[in-house]
ROBATOR-826822 format. One record per residue: residue number from 1; z negated, y negated, x negated of N, C-alpha, C in turn; residue in three letters. Coordinates in steps of 0.02 Angstrom, whole numbers, plus 50000, padded with zeros to 5 digits. Each point is the difference from the previous one (the first is absolute). Example, Ala and Ser with C-alpha at 12.3 -4.5 7.8 and 13.67 -1.06 7.14 Angstrom:
2
(pt 1; (49610; 50284; 49340); (50000; 49941; 50045); (50000; 49940; 49955); "ALA"),
(pt 2; (50036; 49947; 50018); (49997; 49941; 49958); (49963; 49945; 50039); "SER"),
//
This chain:
113
(pt 1; (50279; 50584; 50905); (49985; 49947; 49978); (49986; 49996; 49943); "GLN"),
(pt 2; (50054; 49958; 49961); (49949; 50000; 49920); (49964; 49924; 50006); "VAL"),
(pt 3; (49951; 50008; 49954); (49921; 49958; 49993); (50019; 50007; 49926); "GLN"),
(pt 4; (49980; 49934; 49974); (49991; 49981; 49937); (49938; 49945; 49994); "VAL"),
(pt 5; (49938; 50038; 49967); (49940; 49965; 50010); (49952; 49992; 49921); "VAL"),
(pt 6; (49996; 49929; 49987); (49985; 49984; 49942); (49882; 49997; 50007); "GLU"),
(pt 7; (50015; 50006; 49931); (49901; 50017; 50005); (49992; 49960; 49941); "SER"),
(pt 8; (49959; 49983; 49987); (49951; 49990; 49948); (49973; 49924; 49953); "GLY"),
(pt 9; (50021; 49974; 50053); (50001; 49909; 50002); (49917; 49980; 49982); "GLY"),
(pt 10; (49989; 49953; 49996); (49938; 49965; 50011); (49998; 49928; 49957); "GLY"),
(pt 11; (49928; 50005; 49983); (49967; 49932; 49936); (50000; 50025; 49956); "LEU"),
(pt 12; (50031; 49970; 49936); (49983; 50015; 49944); (49993; 49923; 49946); "VAL"),
(pt 13; (49954; 50018; 49936); (50005; 49954; 49980); (50050; 49974; 49919); "LYS"),
(pt 14; (50025; 49950; 50008); (50025; 49987; 49942); (50008; 50054; 49931); "PRO"),
(pt 15; (50057; 50033; 49991); (49980; 50047; 49955); (49978; 50068; 50014); "GLY"),
(pt 16; (49993; 50018; 50050); (49996; 50057; 50021); (50062; 50039; 50020); "GLY"),
(pt 17; (50008; 50069; 50031); (50043; 50045; 50031); (49999; 50024; 50055); "SER"),
(pt 18; (50044; 50008; 50046); (50012; 50022; 50054); (50057; 50069; 49997); "LEU"),
(pt 19; (49999; 50041; 50046); (50063; 50047; 50027); (50024; 50011; 50047); "ARG"),
(pt 20; (50043; 49981; 50031); (50029; 49983; 50073); (50043; 50078; 50002); "LEU"),
(pt 21; (49993; 50042; 50058); (50018; 50052; 50034); (50051; 49988; 50062); "SER"),
(pt 22; (50053; 50038; 49993); (50054; 49993; 50050); (50021; 50090; 50003); "CYS"),
(pt 23; (49979; 49985; 50076); (49982; 50094; 50028); (50052; 49985; 50058); "ALA"),
(pt 24; (50059; 50059; 49995); (50053; 49992; 50039); (49992; 50058; 50057); "ALA"),
(pt 25; (50008; 50010; 50062); (50012; 50027; 50046); (50077; 50010; 50016); "SER"),
(pt 26; (50015; 50090; 50017); (50054; 49987; 50041); (50077; 49966; 49979); "GLY"),
(pt 27; (49987; 50025; 49905); (50087; 49981; 49950); (49948; 50041; 49957); "ILE"),
(pt 28; (50057; 50030; 49972); (49981; 50008; 49929); (50033; 49943; 49949); "THR"),
(pt 29; (49931; 49978; 49950); (50019; 49965; 49960); (50035; 49995; 49921); "LEU"),
(pt 30; (50023; 50089; 50002); (50004; 50016; 49938); (50077; 49969; 49964); "SER"),
(pt 31; (50030; 49968; 50021); (50059; 49991; 49990); (50021; 49910; 50036); "PHE"),
(pt 32; (49932; 49966; 50031); (50027; 49945; 50026); (49974; 49948; 49943); "ALA"),
(pt 33; (50034; 49942; 49986); (49974; 49952; 49963); (49946; 49977; 50044); "PRO"),
(pt 34; (49933; 49998; 49955); (49951; 49938; 50039); (49986; 49930; 49974); "MET"),
(pt 35; (49951; 49962; 50027); (50010; 49932; 49974); (49912; 49977; 50027); "ALA"),
(pt 36; (49970; 49949; 49973); (49947; 49962; 49985); (50041; 49936; 50041); "TRP"),
(pt 37; (49985; 49951; 50050); (50022; 49940; 49993); (49912; 49965; 50003); "TYR"),
(pt 38; (49986; 49939; 49978); (49954; 49963; 50024); (50008; 49932; 50042); "ARG"),
(pt 39; (49933; 49971; 50048); (50027; 49917; 50018); (49931; 49987; 49992); "GLN"),
(pt 40; (50015; 49937; 49972); (49949; 49955; 50005); (49999; 49949; 50052); "ALA"),
(pt 41; (49934; 49959; 50037); (50019; 49958; 50031); (50018; 49947; 49991); "PRO"),
(pt 42; (50080; 49997; 50022); (50050; 49921; 50009); (50030; 50030; 49955); "GLY"),
(pt 43; (50018; 50054; 49976); (50048; 50018; 49964); (50045; 50050; 50039); "LYS"),
(pt 44; (50040; 50009; 49959); (50068; 50062; 50023); (49972; 50050; 49990); "ILE"),
(pt 45; (50032; 50058; 50016); (49985; 50105; 49981); (50022; 49993; 49939); "ARG"),
(pt 46; (49978; 50015; 49967); (50037; 50018; 49928); (50010; 50083; 49988); "GLU"),
(pt 47; (50047; 49997; 49947); (49990; 50087; 49969); (49951; 49998; 49940); "LEU"),
(pt 48; (49959; 50046; 50012); (49941; 49997; 49920); (50032; 50069; 49980); "VAL"),
(pt 49; (50010; 50042; 49999); (50040; 50078; 49974); (50024; 50044; 50049); "ALA"),
(pt 50; (50041; 50043; 49970); (50050; 50037; 50025); (50005; 50085; 49948); "ARG"),
(pt 51; (50010; 50032; 50039); (50008; 50074; 49972); (50059; 50028; 50042); "ILE"),
(pt 52; (50035; 50039; 49973); (50044; 50056; 50009); (49993; 50051; 50030); "THR"),
(pt 53; (50050; 50055; 50021); (49952; 50057; 49994); (50003; 50052; 49946); "GLY"),
(pt 54; (50024; 49964; 49950); (49978; 50024; 49940); (49943; 49965; 49970); "GLY"),
(pt 55; (50000; 49972; 49947); (49960; 49972; 49944); (50016; 49934; 50000); "THR"),
(pt 56; (50053; 49986; 50001); (50021; 49906; 49999); (49964; 49968; 50039); "SER"),
(pt 57; (49969; 49939; 49965); (49964; 49936; 50031); (50036; 49942; 49990); "THR"),
(pt 58; (49950; 49950; 50023); (50028; 49919; 49986); (49925; 49967; 50040); "TYR"),
(pt 59; (50002; 49961; 49950); (49917; 49952; 50009); (50032; 49927; 49982); "TYR"),
(pt 60; (49977; 49974; 50063); (50001; 49920; 49976); (49972; 49978; 49940); "ALA"),
(pt 61; (50022; 49948; 49968); (49973; 49968; 49940); (49907; 49977; 50009); "ASP"),
(pt 62; (49998; 49972; 50067); (49928; 49990; 49995); (49947; 50050; 49990); "SER"),
(pt 63; (50012; 50070; 50014); (49948; 50060; 50014); (50037; 50048; 49933); "VAL"),
(pt 64; (50055; 49971; 49957); (50027; 50068; 49953); (49929; 49985; 49946); "LYS"),
(pt 65; (49991; 50065; 49988); (49940; 50029; 49944); (49932; 49991; 50055); "GLY"),
(pt 66; (50001; 49998; 50034); (49927; 50019; 50049); (50014; 50016; 50067); "ARG"),
(pt 67; (50060; 50039; 50042); (50001; 50027; 50032); (50031; 50068; 49975); "PHE"),
(pt 68; (49991; 50054; 50035); (50043; 50043; 50002); (50006; 50056; 50046); "THR"),
(pt 69; (50080; 50000; 50041); (50006; 50037; 50045); (50007; 50087; 49995); "ILE"),
(pt 70; (49983; 50018; 50049); (50008; 50073; 49963); (50001; 50036; 50093); "SER"),
(pt 71; (50035; 50091; 49955); (50003; 50033; 50096); (49950; 50057; 49978); "ARG"),
(pt 72; (49986; 50025; 50058); (49982; 50096; 49986); (50038; 50013; 50078); "ASP"),
(pt 73; (50038; 50038; 49970); (50041; 50040; 50072); (49969; 50035; 50055); "ASN"),
(pt 74; (49958; 50053; 49938); (49954; 50042; 50038); (49977; 49981; 50047); "ALA"),
(pt 75; (49961; 49943; 49985); (49950; 49960; 50041); (50044; 49943; 50052); "LYS"),
(pt 76; (50054; 49995; 50010); (50033; 49950; 50026); (49991; 49938; 50001); "ASN"),
(pt 77; (49992; 49974; 49940); (49964; 49945; 49985); (50002; 49967; 49936); "THR"),
(pt 78; (50021; 49928; 50043); (50010; 49949; 49924); (49938; 49955; 49984); "VAL"),
(pt 79; (50018; 49989; 49928); (49917; 49943; 50003); (50043; 49963; 49947); "TYR"),
(pt 80; (49951; 49948; 49988); (49996; 49938; 49976); (49929; 49978; 49958); "LEU"),
(pt 81; (50005; 50030; 49925); (49916; 49979; 49965); (50032; 49911; 49979); "GLN"),
(pt 82; (49952; 49982; 50031); (49988; 49926; 49960); (49951; 49998; 49975); "MET"),
(pt 83; (49996; 49964; 49933); (49961; 49965; 49956); (50011; 49944; 49967); "ASN"),
(pt 84; (49928; 49972; 49989); (50000; 49944; 49941); (50025; 49958; 50086); "SER"),
(pt 85; (49965; 49979; 50032); (50014; 49978; 50068); (49990; 49936; 49990); "LEU"),
(pt 86; (50042; 49950; 50031); (49972; 49900; 50000); (50004; 50004; 50060); "LYS"),
(pt 87; (49981; 49947; 50022); (49977; 49943; 50055); (50086; 49991; 50030); "PRO"),
(pt 88; (50057; 49999; 49955); (50067; 49998; 50048); (50019; 50061; 50018); "GLU"),
(pt 89; (49973; 50045; 49983); (50020; 50059; 50031); (49974; 50024; 50071); "ASP"),
(pt 90; (49961; 49947; 50018); (49968; 49999; 50062); (50084; 49989; 50062); "THR"),
(pt 91; (49998; 50071; 50043); (50040; 49995; 50046); (49987; 50065; 50049); "ALA"),
(pt 92; (50038; 50019; 50032); (50004; 50056; 50061); (50055; 50035; 49964); "VAL"),
(pt 93; (49988; 50057; 49982); (50049; 50048; 49971); (50027; 50059; 50056); "TYR"),
(pt 94; (50079; 49989; 49991); (50019; 50054; 50045); (50034; 50065; 49956); "TYR"),
(pt 95; (49999; 50046; 50055); (50060; 50049; 49949); (50044; 49995; 50048); "CYS"),
(pt 96; (50051; 50035; 49958); (50092; 50001; 50044); (50037; 50062; 49987); "ARG"),
(pt 97; (50015; 50046; 50043); (50053; 50057; 49992); (50030; 49988; 50012); "CYS"),
(pt 98; (50062; 49987; 49945); (50072; 49979; 50001); (50045; 50029; 50025); "GLU"),
(pt 99; (49977; 50080; 50015); (50046; 50034; 50030); (49964; 49987; 50094); "MET"),
(pt 100; (50046; 49963; 50020); (49989; 49998; 50077); (49981; 49912; 50013); "GLY"),
(pt 101; (49977; 49989; 49953); (49950; 49930; 49986); (49955; 50015; 50046); "ASN"),
(pt 102; (49942; 50040; 49991); (49951; 50004; 50027); (49927; 49945; 49957); "TYR"),
(pt 103; (49954; 49978; 50050); (49969; 49954; 49951); (49910; 50017; 50031); "TRP"),
(pt 104; (49958; 49977; 49964); (49947; 50013; 50005); (49947; 49952; 50038); "GLY"),
(pt 105; (49965; 49978; 50015); (49950; 49973; 50034); (49970; 49942; 49962); "GLN"),
(pt 106; (49996; 50002; 49924); (49974; 49964; 49959); (49927; 50000; 49983); "GLY"),
(pt 107; (49992; 50001; 49942); (49920; 50009; 49982); (49977; 49939; 49953); "THR"),
(pt 108; (49962; 49967; 50025); (49975; 49946; 49953); (49957; 49986; 49936); "GLN"),
(pt 109; (50029; 49975; 49952); (49958; 50010; 49918); (49967; 49926; 49998); "VAL"),
(pt 110; (49945; 49981; 49993); (49985; 49927; 49967); (49968; 50015; 49946); "THR"),
(pt 111; (50019; 49950; 49948); (49968; 50004; 49941); (49978; 49928; 49990); "VAL"),
(pt 112; (49928; 50017; 49999); (49956; 49926; 49998); (49920; 50027; 49974); "SER"),
(pt 113; (49993; 49942; 49964); (49926; 50008; 49966); (49925; 49967; 50062); "SER"),
//
């Protein structure tokens, strides 16, 4: 069975940083497009960042310059480095493997003083 599992969420103060991890099993991610989404209370799920099987990336305007998506094929893991966090970044963050459409369970990120 294919499993996609996020980790690294938590509570952080405004201006702080977090690194989210997305580890996969049952599938090799070397050539799979991967993406991070987030969903805040009362809002729709939105695309935050995407990385191809190569190195091409996409970022939502709201996070561009603050967030960085990357992958480590040897570890079969995708990361989201989040810097200069703002209260409006508070949401549940989800990892998605776009080869076969597999979703993780989500990890909560809360930015508050």
